[in-house]
TORKOL-4160 file (C-alpha; in steps of 0.2 Angstrom, whole numbers, padded with zeros to 4 digits, m for minus):
424
<pt num="1" X="m0255" Y="0430" Z="m0017"/>
<pt num="2" X="m0244" Y="0446" Z="m0016"/>
<pt num="3" X="m0230" Y="0436" Z="m0008"/>
<pt num="4" X="m0230" Y="0423" Z="m0022"/>
<pt num="5" X="m0230" Y="0437" Z="m0035"/>
<pt num="6" X="m0215" Y="0445" Z="m0027"/>
<pt num="7" X="m0206" Y="0429" Z="m0025"/>
<pt num="8" X="m0208" Y="0422" Z="m0042"/>
<pt num="9" X="m0207" Y="0439" Z="m0050"/>
<pt num="10" X="m0190" Y="0443" Z="m0042"/>
<pt num="11" X="m0185" Y="0425" Z="m0046"/>
<pt num="12" X="m0188" Y="0426" Z="m0064"/>
<pt num="13" X="m0181" Y="0443" Z="m0065"/>
<pt num="14" X="m0164" Y="0435" Z="m0060"/>
<pt num="15" X="m0163" Y="0439" Z="m0042"/>
<pt num="16" X="m0154" Y="0425" Z="m0032"/>
<pt num="17" X="m0167" Y="0414" Z="m0023"/>
<pt num="18" X="m0161" Y="0419" Z="m0006"/>
<pt num="19" X="m0165" Y="0437" Z="m0010"/>
<pt num="20" X="m0182" Y="0431" Z="m0018"/>
<pt num="21" X="m0187" Y="0421" Z="m0002"/>
<pt num="22" X="m0182" Y="0435" Z="0010"/>
<pt num="23" X="m0192" Y="0448" Z="m0001"/>
<pt num="24" X="m0207" Y="0437" Z="m0001"/>
<pt num="25" X="m0206" Y="0435" Z="0018"/>
<pt num="26" X="m0205" Y="0454" Z="0020"/>
<pt num="27" X="m0219" Y="0457" Z="0007"/>
<pt num="28" X="m0230" Y="0445" Z="0018"/>
<pt num="29" X="m0226" Y="0454" Z="0034"/>
<pt num="30" X="m0230" Y="0471" Z="0025"/>
<pt num="31" X="m0247" Y="0465" Z="0018"/>
<pt num="32" X="m0252" Y="0457" Z="0035"/>
<pt num="33" X="m0248" Y="0470" Z="0047"/>
<pt num="34" X="m0234" Y="0461" Z="0054"/>
<pt num="35" X="m0221" Y="0475" Z="0055"/>
<pt num="36" X="m0218" Y="0471" Z="0073"/>
<pt num="37" X="m0208" Y="0456" Z="0067"/>
<pt num="38" X="m0195" Y="0466" Z="0057"/>
<pt num="39" X="m0183" Y="0468" Z="0071"/>
<pt num="40" X="m0183" Y="0449" Z="0074"/>
<pt num="41" X="m0179" Y="0444" Z="0056"/>
<pt num="42" X="m0160" Y="0445" Z="0059"/>
<pt num="43" X="m0161" Y="0435" Z="0075"/>
<pt num="44" X="m0171" Y="0422" Z="0066"/>
<pt num="45" X="m0160" Y="0421" Z="0051"/>
<pt num="46" X="m0144" Y="0419" Z="0062"/>
<pt num="47" X="m0153" Y="0406" Z="0073"/>
<pt num="48" X="m0157" Y="0395" Z="0059"/>
<pt num="49" X="m0138" Y="0392" Z="0056"/>
<pt num="50" X="m0135" Y="0386" Z="0074"/>
<pt num="51" X="m0139" Y="0368" Z="0070"/>
<pt num="52" X="m0126" Y="0355" Z="0072"/>
<pt num="53" X="m0132" Y="0345" Z="0058"/>
<pt num="54" X="m0127" Y="0358" Z="0046"/>
<pt num="55" X="m0109" Y="0354" Z="0049"/>
<pt num="56" X="m0112" Y="0338" Z="0038"/>
<pt num="57" X="m0115" Y="0349" Z="0023"/>
<pt num="58" X="m0097" Y="0356" Z="0020"/>
<pt num="59" X="m0090" Y="0340" Z="0025"/>
<pt num="60" X="m0099" Y="0329" Z="0012"/>
<pt num="61" X="m0097" Y="0343" Z="m0001"/>
<pt num="62" X="m0078" Y="0342" Z="0002"/>
<pt num="63" X="m0079" Y="0323" Z="m0001"/>
<pt num="64" X="m0087" Y="0325" Z="m0017"/>
<pt num="65" X="m0075" Y="0339" Z="m0023"/>
<pt num="66" X="m0060" Y="0329" Z="m0018"/>
<pt num="67" X="m0065" Y="0313" Z="m0026"/>
<pt num="68" X="m0071" Y="0321" Z="m0042"/>
<pt num="69" X="m0054" Y="0329" Z="m0043"/>
<pt num="70" X="m0045" Y="0313" Z="m0039"/>
<pt num="71" X="m0052" Y="0304" Z="m0054"/>
<pt num="72" X="m0065" Y="0294" Z="m0045"/>
<pt num="73" X="m0077" Y="0293" Z="m0060"/>
<pt num="74" X="m0064" Y="0286" Z="m0072"/>
<pt num="75" X="m0060" Y="0272" Z="m0060"/>
<pt num="76" X="m0078" Y="0268" Z="m0056"/>
<pt num="77" X="m0082" Y="0267" Z="m0075"/>
<pt num="78" X="m0067" Y="0255" Z="m0077"/>
<pt num="79" X="m0074" Y="0244" Z="m0063"/>
<pt num="80" X="m0092" Y="0244" Z="m0070"/>
<pt num="81" X="m0085" Y="0239" Z="m0088"/>
<pt num="82" X="m0076" Y="0224" Z="m0080"/>
<pt num="83" X="m0092" Y="0219" Z="m0071"/>
<pt num="84" X="m0105" Y="0221" Z="m0085"/>
<pt num="85" X="m0096" Y="0227" Z="m0100"/>
<pt num="86" X="m0096" Y="0210" Z="m0109"/>
<pt num="87" X="m0115" Y="0210" Z="m0109"/>
<pt num="88" X="m0126" Y="0216" Z="m0123"/>
<pt num="89" X="m0128" Y="0234" Z="m0120"/>
<pt num="90" X="m0114" Y="0233" Z="m0108"/>
<pt num="91" X="m0108" Y="0251" Z="m0108"/>
<pt num="92" X="m0126" Y="0256" Z="m0105"/>
<pt num="93" X="m0126" Y="0245" Z="m0089"/>
<pt num="94" X="m0109" Y="0252" Z="m0085"/>
<pt num="95" X="m0116" Y="0269" Z="m0086"/>
<pt num="96" X="m0130" Y="0265" Z="m0074"/>
<pt num="97" X="m0119" Y="0256" Z="m0061"/>
<pt num="98" X="m0106" Y="0269" Z="m0062"/>
<pt num="99" X="m0119" Y="0282" Z="m0057"/>
<pt num="100" X="m0125" Y="0270" Z="m0043"/>
<pt num="101" X="m0107" Y="0269" Z="m0036"/>
<pt num="102" X="m0103" Y="0287" Z="m0038"/>
<pt num="103" X="m0120" Y="0292" Z="m0031"/>
<pt num="104" X="m0114" Y="0286" Z="m0014"/>
<pt num="105" X="m0099" Y="0298" Z="m0014"/>
<pt num="106" X="m0104" Y="0313" Z="m0025"/>
<pt num="107" X="m0122" Y="0315" Z="m0018"/>
<pt num="108" X="m0127" Y="0328" Z="m0030"/>
<pt num="109" X="m0138" Y="0324" Z="m0046"/>
<pt num="110" X="m0132" Y="0340" Z="m0055"/>
<pt num="111" X="m0114" Y="0337" Z="m0052"/>
<pt num="112" X="m0115" Y="0318" Z="m0056"/>
<pt num="113" X="m0124" Y="0322" Z="m0072"/>
<pt num="114" X="m0111" Y="0334" Z="m0077"/>
<pt num="115" X="m0097" Y="0323" Z="m0073"/>
<pt num="116" X="m0104" Y="0307" Z="m0082"/>
<pt num="117" X="m0110" Y="0317" Z="m0097"/>
<pt num="118" X="m0093" Y="0322" Z="m0101"/>
<pt num="119" X="m0086" Y="0304" Z="m0101"/>
<pt num="120" X="m0100" Y="0292" Z="m0105"/>
<pt num="121" X="m0110" Y="0300" Z="m0119"/>
<pt num="122" X="m0095" Y="0302" Z="m0131"/>
<pt num="123" X="m0089" Y="0284" Z="m0126"/>
<pt num="124" X="m0106" Y="0276" Z="m0129"/>
<pt num="125" X="m0108" Y="0285" Z="m0146"/>
<pt num="126" X="m0091" Y="0279" Z="m0151"/>
<pt num="127" X="m0097" Y="0261" Z="m0147"/>
<pt num="128" X="m0112" Y="0263" Z="m0158"/>
<pt num="129" X="m0125" Y="0268" Z="m0146"/>
<pt num="130" X="m0139" Y="0281" Z="m0151"/>
<pt num="131" X="m0134" Y="0298" Z="m0145"/>
<pt num="132" X="m0151" Y="0302" Z="m0138"/>
<pt num="133" X="m0151" Y="0285" Z="m0129"/>
<pt num="134" X="m0134" Y="0288" Z="m0122"/>
<pt num="135" X="m0140" Y="0305" Z="m0115"/>
<pt num="136" X="m0156" Y="0297" Z="m0108"/>
<pt num="137" X="m0146" Y="0284" Z="m0098"/>
<pt num="138" X="m0134" Y="0296" Z="m0091"/>
<pt num="139" X="m0147" Y="0309" Z="m0086"/>
<pt num="140" X="m0159" Y="0297" Z="m0077"/>
<pt num="141" X="m0145" Y="0287" Z="m0069"/>
<pt num="142" X="m0139" Y="0304" Z="m0062"/>
<pt num="143" X="m0155" Y="0305" Z="m0052"/>
<pt num="144" X="m0147" Y="0292" Z="m0040"/>
<pt num="145" X="m0135" Y="0305" Z="m0033"/>
<pt num="146" X="m0147" Y="0312" Z="m0020"/>
<pt num="147" X="m0155" Y="0295" Z="m0016"/>
<pt num="148" X="m0141" Y="0283" Z="m0012"/>
<pt num="149" X="m0132" Y="0288" Z="0004"/>
<pt num="150" X="m0124" Y="0299" Z="0009"/>
<pt num="151" X="m0136" Y="0312" Z="0001"/>
<pt num="152" X="m0136" Y="0331" Z="0002"/>
<pt num="153" X="m0154" Y="0332" Z="0000"/>
<pt num="154" X="m0157" Y="0320" Z="0014"/>
<pt num="155" X="m0147" Y="0331" Z="0025"/>
<pt num="156" X="m0157" Y="0347" Z="0020"/>
<pt num="157" X="m0173" Y="0338" Z="0023"/>
<pt num="158" X="m0167" Y="0332" Z="0040"/>
<pt num="159" X="m0163" Y="0350" Z="0045"/>
<pt num="160" X="m0179" Y="0358" Z="0039"/>
<pt num="161" X="m0190" Y="0344" Z="0045"/>
<pt num="162" X="m0181" Y="0342" Z="0061"/>
<pt num="163" X="m0177" Y="0324" Z="0058"/>
<pt num="164" X="m0162" Y="0313" Z="0062"/>
<pt num="165" X="m0150" Y="0312" Z="0047"/>
<pt num="166" X="m0144" Y="0294" Z="0051"/>
<pt num="167" X="m0160" Y="0286" Z="0048"/>
<pt num="168" X="m0163" Y="0296" Z="0032"/>
<pt num="169" X="m0147" Y="0290" Z="0025"/>
<pt num="170" X="m0151" Y="0272" Z="0028"/>
<pt num="171" X="m0169" Y="0274" Z="0022"/>
<pt num="172" X="m0162" Y="0279" Z="0004"/>
<pt num="173" X="m0153" Y="0262" Z="0002"/>
<pt num="174" X="m0168" Y="0251" Z="m0003"/>
<pt num="175" X="m0177" Y="0264" Z="m0014"/>
<pt num="176" X="m0160" Y="0268" Z="m0023"/>
<pt num="177" X="m0158" Y="0250" Z="m0027"/>
<pt num="178" X="m0175" Y="0248" Z="m0033"/>
<pt num="179" X="m0173" Y="0263" Z="m0045"/>
<pt num="180" X="m0157" Y="0255" Z="m0051"/>
<pt num="181" X="m0166" Y="0239" Z="m0055"/>
<pt num="182" X="m0180" Y="0248" Z="m0064"/>
<pt num="183" X="m0168" Y="0258" Z="m0075"/>
<pt num="184" X="m0158" Y="0242" Z="m0079"/>
<pt num="185" X="m0175" Y="0234" Z="m0084"/>
<pt num="186" X="m0178" Y="0248" Z="m0096"/>
<pt num="187" X="m0161" Y="0246" Z="m0104"/>
<pt num="188" X="m0164" Y="0227" Z="m0105"/>
<pt num="189" X="m0181" Y="0229" Z="m0113"/>
<pt num="190" X="m0173" Y="0242" Z="m0125"/>
<pt num="191" X="m0161" Y="0229" Z="m0131"/>
<pt num="192" X="m0175" Y="0216" Z="m0133"/>
<pt num="193" X="m0189" Y="0226" Z="m0141"/>
<pt num="194" X="m0179" Y="0242" Z="m0147"/>
<pt num="195" X="m0167" Y="0244" Z="m0162"/>
<pt num="196" X="m0154" Y="0234" Z="m0152"/>
<pt num="197" X="m0139" Y="0238" Z="m0142"/>
<pt num="198" X="m0121" Y="0235" Z="m0146"/>
<pt num="199" X="m0112" Y="0219" Z="m0139"/>
<pt num="200" X="m0100" Y="0222" Z="m0125"/>
<pt num="201" X="m0081" Y="0218" Z="m0126"/>
<pt num="202" X="m0073" Y="0206" Z="m0115"/>
<pt num="203" X="m0058" Y="0211" Z="m0104"/>
<pt num="204" X="m0042" Y="0201" Z="m0101"/>
<pt num="205" X="m0043" Y="0192" Z="m0084"/>
<pt num="206" X="m0026" Y="0199" Z="m0078"/>
<pt num="207" X="m0031" Y="0217" Z="m0082"/>
<pt num="208" X="m0048" Y="0215" Z="m0075"/>
<pt num="209" X="m0042" Y="0210" Z="m0058"/>
<pt num="210" X="m0030" Y="0225" Z="m0058"/>
<pt num="211" X="m0044" Y="0237" Z="m0063"/>
<pt num="212" X="m0055" Y="0229" Z="m0049"/>
<pt num="213" X="m0042" Y="0231" Z="m0036"/>
<pt num="214" X="m0038" Y="0249" Z="m0040"/>
<pt num="215" X="m0056" Y="0255" Z="m0044"/>
<pt num="216" X="m0064" Y="0247" Z="m0029"/>
<pt num="217" X="m0053" Y="0256" Z="m0017"/>
<pt num="218" X="m0064" Y="0272" Z="m0017"/>
<pt num="219" X="m0079" Y="0261" Z="m0012"/>
<pt num="220" X="m0071" Y="0261" Z="0005"/>
<pt num="221" X="m0078" Y="0279" Z="0008"/>
<pt num="222" X="m0097" Y="0275" Z="0006"/>
<pt num="223" X="m0094" Y="0258" Z="0016"/>
<pt num="224" X="m0086" Y="0268" Z="0030"/>
<pt num="225" X="m0100" Y="0281" Z="0030"/>
<pt num="226" X="m0115" Y="0269" Z="0030"/>
<pt num="227" X="m0107" Y="0256" Z="0041"/>
<pt num="228" X="m0101" Y="0269" Z="0054"/>
<pt num="229" X="m0119" Y="0276" Z="0054"/>
<pt num="230" X="m0128" Y="0259" Z="0055"/>
<pt num="231" X="m0117" Y="0253" Z="0069"/>
<pt num="232" X="m0119" Y="0268" Z="0079"/>
<pt num="233" X="m0100" Y="0272" Z="0079"/>
<pt num="234" X="m0101" Y="0289" Z="0070"/>
<pt num="235" X="m0114" Y="0302" Z="0068"/>
<pt num="236" X="m0117" Y="0308" Z="0050"/>
<pt num="237" X="m0106" Y="0323" Z="0053"/>
<pt num="238" X="m0092" Y="0313" Z="0060"/>
<pt num="239" X="m0094" Y="0301" Z="0046"/>
<pt num="240" X="m0092" Y="0315" Z="0034"/>
<pt num="241" X="m0076" Y="0321" Z="0042"/>
<pt num="242" X="m0069" Y="0303" Z="0041"/>
<pt num="243" X="m0074" Y="0302" Z="0023"/>
<pt num="244" X="m0066" Y="0318" Z="0019"/>
<pt num="245" X="m0049" Y="0312" Z="0027"/>
<pt num="246" X="m0050" Y="0296" Z="0017"/>
<pt num="247" X="m0054" Y="0305" Z="0001"/>
<pt num="248" X="m0040" Y="0317" Z="0003"/>
<pt num="249" X="m0028" Y="0303" Z="0007"/>
<pt num="250" X="m0033" Y="0293" Z="m0009"/>
<pt num="251" X="m0031" Y="0309" Z="m0019"/>
<pt num="252" X="m0013" Y="0311" Z="m0014"/>
<pt num="253" X="m0010" Y="0292" Z="m0016"/>
<pt num="254" X="m0017" Y="0293" Z="m0034"/>
<pt num="255" X="m0006" Y="0308" Z="m0037"/>
<pt num="256" X="m0022" Y="0317" Z="m0044"/>
<pt num="257" X="m0022" Y="0330" Z="m0031"/>
<pt num="258" X="m0007" Y="0342" Z="m0026"/>
<pt num="259" X="m0006" Y="0354" Z="m0012"/>
<pt num="260" X="m0009" Y="0368" Z="m0023"/>
<pt num="261" X="m0026" Y="0361" Z="m0028"/>
<pt num="262" X="m0033" Y="0362" Z="m0010"/>
<pt num="263" X="m0036" Y="0381" Z="m0011"/>
<pt num="264" X="m0048" Y="0380" Z="m0026"/>
<pt num="265" X="m0056" Y="0364" Z="m0018"/>
<pt num="266" X="m0059" Y="0373" Z="m0001"/>
<pt num="267" X="m0065" Y="0389" Z="m0010"/>
<pt num="268" X="m0078" Y="0379" Z="m0020"/>
<pt num="269" X="m0084" Y="0370" Z="m0004"/>
<pt num="270" X="m0085" Y="0386" Z="0005"/>
<pt num="271" X="m0095" Y="0395" Z="m0009"/>
<pt num="272" X="m0107" Y="0380" Z="m0011"/>
<pt num="273" X="m0110" Y="0379" Z="0008"/>
<pt num="274" X="m0113" Y="0398" Z="0009"/>
<pt num="275" X="m0126" Y="0396" Z="m0004"/>
<pt num="276" X="m0135" Y="0381" Z="0004"/>
<pt num="277" X="m0135" Y="0388" Z="0022"/>
<pt num="278" X="m0141" Y="0405" Z="0015"/>
<pt num="279" X="m0156" Y="0396" Z="0008"/>
<pt num="280" X="m0159" Y="0387" Z="0024"/>
<pt num="281" X="m0158" Y="0403" Z="0034"/>
<pt num="282" X="m0169" Y="0413" Z="0022"/>
<pt num="283" X="m0182" Y="0399" Z="0021"/>
<pt num="284" X="m0183" Y="0398" Z="0040"/>
<pt num="285" X="m0187" Y="0416" Z="0041"/>
<pt num="286" X="m0201" Y="0414" Z="0028"/>
<pt num="287" X="m0208" Y="0398" Z="0038"/>
<pt num="288" X="m0207" Y="0408" Z="0054"/>
<pt num="289" X="m0217" Y="0422" Z="0047"/>
<pt num="290" X="m0230" Y="0410" Z="0039"/>
<pt num="291" X="m0232" Y="0401" Z="0056"/>
<pt num="292" X="m0234" Y="0417" Z="0065"/>
<pt num="293" X="m0249" Y="0420" Z="0054"/>
<pt num="294" X="m0256" Y="0402" Z="0055"/>
<pt num="295" X="m0253" Y="0398" Z="0037"/>
<pt num="296" X="m0247" Y="0380" Z="0042"/>
<pt num="297" X="m0264" Y="0377" Z="0050"/>
<pt num="298" X="m0273" Y="0383" Z="0035"/>
<pt num="299" X="m0263" Y="0371" Z="0024"/>
<pt num="300" X="m0267" Y="0356" Z="0036"/>
<pt num="301" X="m0286" Y="0361" Z="0034"/>
<pt num="302" X="m0285" Y="0362" Z="0016"/>
<pt num="303" X="m0276" Y="0346" Z="0013"/>
<pt num="304" X="m0288" Y="0337" Z="0025"/>
<pt num="305" X="m0303" Y="0344" Z="0015"/>
<pt num="306" X="m0295" Y="0337" Z="m0001"/>
<pt num="307" X="m0291" Y="0319" Z="0006"/>
<pt num="308" X="m0289" Y="0309" Z="0022"/>
<pt num="309" X="m0279" Y="0296" Z="0014"/>
<pt num="310" X="m0260" Y="0296" Z="0017"/>
<pt num="311" X="m0256" Y="0288" Z="0000"/>
<pt num="312" X="m0267" Y="0301" Z="m0010"/>
<pt num="313" X="m0258" Y="0315" Z="0000"/>
<pt num="314" X="m0241" Y="0308" Z="m0005"/>
<pt num="315" X="m0247" Y="0307" Z="m0023"/>
<pt num="316" X="m0252" Y="0326" Z="m0022"/>
<pt num="317" X="m0236" Y="0330" Z="m0014"/>
<pt num="318" X="m0226" Y="0321" Z="m0027"/>
<pt num="319" X="m0235" Y="0330" Z="m0041"/>
<pt num="320" X="m0232" Y="0347" Z="m0033"/>
<pt num="321" X="m0214" Y="0344" Z="m0030"/>
<pt num="322" X="m0211" Y="0338" Z="m0048"/>
<pt num="323" X="m0219" Y="0353" Z="m0055"/>
<pt num="324" X="m0209" Y="0365" Z="m0044"/>
<pt num="325" X="m0194" Y="0355" Z="m0048"/>
<pt num="326" X="m0196" Y="0359" Z="m0066"/>
<pt num="327" X="m0192" Y="0378" Z="m0062"/>
<pt num="328" X="m0183" Y="0378" Z="m0045"/>
<pt num="329" X="m0167" Y="0369" Z="m0039"/>
<pt num="330" X="m0170" Y="0354" Z="m0028"/>
<pt num="331" X="m0163" Y="0361" Z="m0012"/>
<pt num="332" X="m0174" Y="0376" Z="m0014"/>
<pt num="333" X="m0190" Y="0366" Z="m0016"/>
<pt num="334" X="m0187" Y="0356" Z="m0001"/>
<pt num="335" X="m0182" Y="0371" Z="0010"/>
<pt num="336" X="m0198" Y="0381" Z="0005"/>
<pt num="337" X="m0211" Y="0367" Z="0004"/>
<pt num="338" X="m0206" Y="0354" Z="0018"/>
<pt num="339" X="m0209" Y="0365" Z="0033"/>
<pt num="340" X="m0227" Y="0369" Z="0027"/>
<pt num="341" X="m0231" Y="0351" Z="0024"/>
<pt num="342" X="m0224" Y="0343" Z="0040"/>
<pt num="343" X="m0240" Y="0348" Z="0051"/>
<pt num="344" X="m0250" Y="0338" Z="0038"/>
<pt num="345" X="m0238" Y="0324" Z="0038"/>
<pt num="346" X="m0240" Y="0322" Z="0057"/>
<pt num="347" X="m0259" Y="0324" Z="0057"/>
<pt num="348" X="m0261" Y="0310" Z="0044"/>
<pt num="349" X="m0248" Y="0299" Z="0054"/>
<pt num="350" X="m0236" Y="0297" Z="0039"/>
<pt num="351" X="m0218" Y="0292" Z="0045"/>
<pt num="352" X="m0207" Y="0307" Z="0042"/>
<pt num="353" X="m0193" Y="0296" Z="0037"/>
<pt num="354" X="m0204" Y="0289" Z="0023"/>
<pt num="355" X="m0210" Y="0306" Z="0018"/>
<pt num="356" X="m0192" Y="0312" Z="0017"/>
<pt num="357" X="m0188" Y="0298" Z="0004"/>
<pt num="358" X="m0203" Y="0302" Z="m0006"/>
<pt num="359" X="m0200" Y="0320" Z="m0006"/>
<pt num="360" X="m0182" Y="0318" Z="m0011"/>
<pt num="361" X="m0185" Y="0306" Z="m0026"/>
<pt num="362" X="m0200" Y="0317" Z="m0032"/>
<pt num="363" X="m0190" Y="0333" Z="m0031"/>
<pt num="364" X="m0175" Y="0326" Z="m0041"/>
<pt num="365" X="m0186" Y="0321" Z="m0055"/>
<pt num="366" X="m0189" Y="0339" Z="m0059"/>
<pt num="367" X="m0170" Y="0340" Z="m0064"/>
<pt num="368" X="m0174" Y="0330" Z="m0080"/>
<pt num="369" X="m0191" Y="0337" Z="m0085"/>
<pt num="370" X="m0194" Y="0352" Z="m0097"/>
<pt num="371" X="m0196" Y="0366" Z="m0098"/>
<pt num="372" X="m0181" Y="0370" Z="m0086"/>
<pt num="373" X="m0173" Y="0353" Z="m0082"/>
<pt num="374" X="m0155" Y="0357" Z="m0079"/>
<pt num="375" X="m0150" Y="0339" Z="m0080"/>
<pt num="376" X="m0157" Y="0339" Z="m0098"/>
<pt num="377" X="m0148" Y="0355" Z="m0103"/>
<pt num="378" X="m0131" Y="0348" Z="m0096"/>
<pt num="379" X="m0133" Y="0332" Z="m0107"/>
<pt num="380" X="m0139" Y="0343" Z="m0122"/>
<pt num="381" X="m0123" Y="0352" Z="m0122"/>
<pt num="382" X="m0112" Y="0337" Z="m0119"/>
<pt num="383" X="m0121" Y="0327" Z="m0132"/>
<pt num="384" X="m0124" Y="0341" Z="m0144"/>
<pt num="385" X="m0142" Y="0336" Z="m0146"/>
<pt num="386" X="m0159" Y="0345" Z="m0146"/>
<pt num="387" X="m0171" Y="0344" Z="m0131"/>
<pt num="388" X="m0185" Y="0335" Z="m0141"/>
<pt num="389" X="m0175" Y="0319" Z="m0146"/>
<pt num="390" X="m0166" Y="0318" Z="m0129"/>
<pt num="391" X="m0182" Y="0320" Z="m0119"/>
<pt num="392" X="m0191" Y="0307" Z="m0130"/>
<pt num="393" X="m0177" Y="0295" Z="m0126"/>
<pt num="394" X="m0178" Y="0299" Z="m0108"/>
<pt num="395" X="m0197" Y="0296" Z="m0106"/>
<pt num="396" X="m0196" Y="0277" Z="m0103"/>
<pt num="397" X="m0183" Y="0279" Z="m0090"/>
<pt num="398" X="m0193" Y="0293" Z="m0082"/>
<pt num="399" X="m0209" Y="0282" Z="m0082"/>
<pt num="400" X="m0199" Y="0268" Z="m0073"/>
<pt num="401" X="m0193" Y="0280" Z="m0060"/>
<pt num="402" X="m0211" Y="0287" Z="m0057"/>
<pt num="403" X="m0218" Y="0269" Z="m0056"/>
<pt num="404" X="m0205" Y="0265" Z="m0043"/>
<pt num="405" X="m0209" Y="0281" Z="m0033"/>
<pt num="406" X="m0227" Y="0277" Z="m0033"/>
<pt num="407" X="m0222" Y="0259" Z="m0026"/>
<pt num="408" X="m0211" Y="0268" Z="m0013"/>
<pt num="409" X="m0225" Y="0279" Z="m0008"/>
<pt num="410" X="m0238" Y="0265" Z="m0007"/>
<pt num="411" X="m0226" Y="0254" Z="0003"/>
<pt num="412" X="m0218" Y="0264" Z="0018"/>
<pt num="413" X="m0209" Y="0248" Z="0024"/>
<pt num="414" X="m0197" Y="0250" Z="0008"/>
<pt num="415" X="m0191" Y="0266" Z="0017"/>
<pt num="416" X="m0193" Y="0262" Z="0035"/>
<pt num="417" X="m0188" Y="0244" Z="0037"/>
<pt num="418" X="m0169" Y="0246" Z="0036"/>
<pt num="419" X="m0168" Y="0261" Z="0048"/>
<pt num="420" X="m0180" Y="0252" Z="0060"/>
<pt num="421" X="m0169" Y="0236" Z="0059"/>
<pt num="422" X="m0153" Y="0246" Z="0062"/>
<pt num="423" X="m0161" Y="0255" Z="0076"/>
<pt num="424" X="m0166" Y="0239" Z="0084"/>
């Protein structure tokens, strides 16, 4: 209890989460007569970073930074408008499908919501869409970032759960497509039973072909990543390096990136990498201390007393992660919670790849739920709208994502079929 008080107290006081986690670990040691572990804390902290899988983090961060700077989003929006822009509510579908395409490159929900909010919400409003509806489509579509591969959260889960990254990447494909379909259905139903959606505009054939040829070039990156991993040609880390090289080449070809831009890009990647790896190292210290005292065994006993059903356990985990996701950043939630739950996962016979998909989807939902919901705040600023109307418009989309998540939890094959197929 004292550990939780110290952790949340320091966190809400404004201390960076790395410091709050370490302080919580030290408080646990102090209150449980574990002073003998103090000298080993630096060794444990450093040892947590000696993992080859961590190299994938800066590489995929670099891909996202470069492609964002290279005008990727504008090109993908143009492609989506050509493909679905002539439909009723075409710009809403374009928003959704652009997010699905960008998700396979950016890999971060917060970054994706931020980029898409700047572009799509004003564009949809100019076309006659309701402002709150425009924000809701943008925010919930942004959740696809950590699900469709390559996914930063999948890398983090793989590191802290000691699972291979490649199957986790592949496991996110089918659930990601299911969520795209669910969100598209909500848009369709809104057009049928709601106040109506503006009609789309047709593009000239010659211009459409040009847009498709130019805009689909960035799709080479996720194709290379996914195909390379599925064929066993590249590891996730190697695919990240190849993707970064392709992204940089495209940036220079598009003339959106200059040599002088590389310094700020690399600095941003280094800063974000340090933040993420610092969280992993601090959480490893906390997990190590808790394991020394037998806390994971206590968690296993407690969960087994609550339920012996894998599905009910997954529902409880989903609820817990969504609540924590309302207050904490997604990476932080996974890093702190997953190591404690893995013994229960193994005891109940749950596939850890399936568990990783469920955890990832459940965690990102917290990004768009009050009271914190950073995704909502980003859209509020871009759309100049209050939380109430925006969240009200978001509710049908969230329900669609939640129902899809329950389906994913109930049918493990949705997550495990494709990784097993490629492995075979």
